[in-house]
C-alpha positions, 0 to 999 in steps of 0.5 A: 126386202119388205119384212114384217117382224112380230116382237114385243117392244124391248127397247128399254129392256135392261138385259137380253139385248139380243131382242133388239139387236136381231131387229136392228140387224134385219133392218140392215137388209130391208124395210121392217115393220115391227108389230107387237105388245109395246108398240103403238099399233098393237091390239090383242084382237088383231089377225095377221090380215089386220097386221098387214093392213097396219103395215106400210106394205101391200100384202103382195109386197111382203117378202118375209115374216119373222117371229122374233125372240121376244114374241113368245108368252114367257108366263111360266104359269101359262102352259102355252107359248103363243101370246096372240092366238088370233094371229095364224100364219100356217095358211100364208104363202109368204115365207115365215120364220121362227126365232126359237128362244129359251129352249129350256122353257116350255119347249113342247109348247114352242114346237107345237106352235111351230108345227101349227103355224107351218114355219118355213124355217125354225132358227135355234141356238141349240145343238139338238135341232136335228132331233126337233126337226125329225119330230116336227117335220120342219126345217131347222137351222142352228143360228148361234147368238152373236153381239152388236158391235155398236154396243160391244166393242174395244173401248181401249180401257185399261185392264183393271181386273184379272177376272170378272163375272156378272149375272145369275148363278142359275143353280136351278139349271147348272152348277159350274158358276156356283162351283167357281164361286165356291173355289174363289170365295170363303163363303159362297152362300152369301150373294156377293158384290165384291166392290160392295163387300170389300170396304165393309166386310172382311175380304170374301176371297180365299187367301190363295186368290187374293193376289188377283183383281176379281170383279164379281157381281151377282143378281140378288146381291146388294142391300136392297134387291140388287141395289146398293145403299145409294140405290144404284144397280149392283150388276151393271147393264148397258154401256157400263156392262160393255165397258166392264167387259173391256176392263177385264183380262178374262171373264167367266163364260159358261154354257147356260141351261141345256148347253146353250152358248149364250151372248156373253161369249160373243160380247167378250170377243167384241170387247177383248175380254178373254173367254175363260170357259169350261170344256164342253161338247156343246161349242161345236165350231164356235170355240177352240181352246187356246185359239179364241178362248181358254178352257178349264176342266169342268172339275176345276182342277186346273182353274187356278193355273189358267187364272194365273196364266191370264193374270200374268198375260204374255203373248199367248194370251194376247194372241187368243184375245186378238184372234177372238176379236177378229173372229167376232168381226168376221162372223159373229155379229147379228148381221152375219146371223141374218145373212145366214138365214136369208142365204138359207131361204135363198134371198141372198 
């Protein structure tokens, strides 16, 4: 296959690994030419014909065009989603697909972009795709996030922590992460990096939870805009983040804005960190309680009980972790996702 991918260059992006992982996965199935901001050939004046001319392929050789997850205009002050209006795809007879991203932001503009460009397939991680298909008349396919086994794997590291969390609380969109913090911490209002807080302050964990080894590093914690006194990032990224997951018996995973099942669920599967998550109707067939994850009630009434079970370990917990790991290898890598898309388009 010969594939043209429209995407911004996110090779040095410190989070959101999925942008590059999607591209890597498509490369497993064919020759790819990636065009967009941050790549040497990019020119904002180009049309799609200019893109074809810059690619190593003849136009008649191109089998598929992919609009990647990083292509969109993320500027919230700009009401439009299209970052490059000169590139029009609606007139092409080459199959072209849209990897919809961040459906909780500028959704109407994204759907309008999809209609204007007459995509053959729109892929989304969201469960409401059927409603959007009816509204737009386009073909939608739910394609969940995944993880890259070259980036996330079992490093065989000792389990130093019973429970972990990193990232943003996102109180603008959801409150479950903040409520977990409120349950565990003496003062949930303080942005917390536990490894930094413990030596210099009183223990921030409530007395009843101090028997557990907890790792908590949230965005905005630290002395200088998310960095500690030595200038190191408070929230780990890259290989450090993957290894941290592997060192945790369990990790907090929650549906993100508008019920999206994010990458962390699959990253935990890959690194053998037990998924500790709230019960939700958004998981579909991805997760099953006590099979490949451990669920707690959204009101947190049994959270302490579940955390205690994780800390004590046992055969049931080990079985859940191993089942999730096998599930990941069998069906939750980005190569699996690309194959699903290509199968839908009758390429495989």
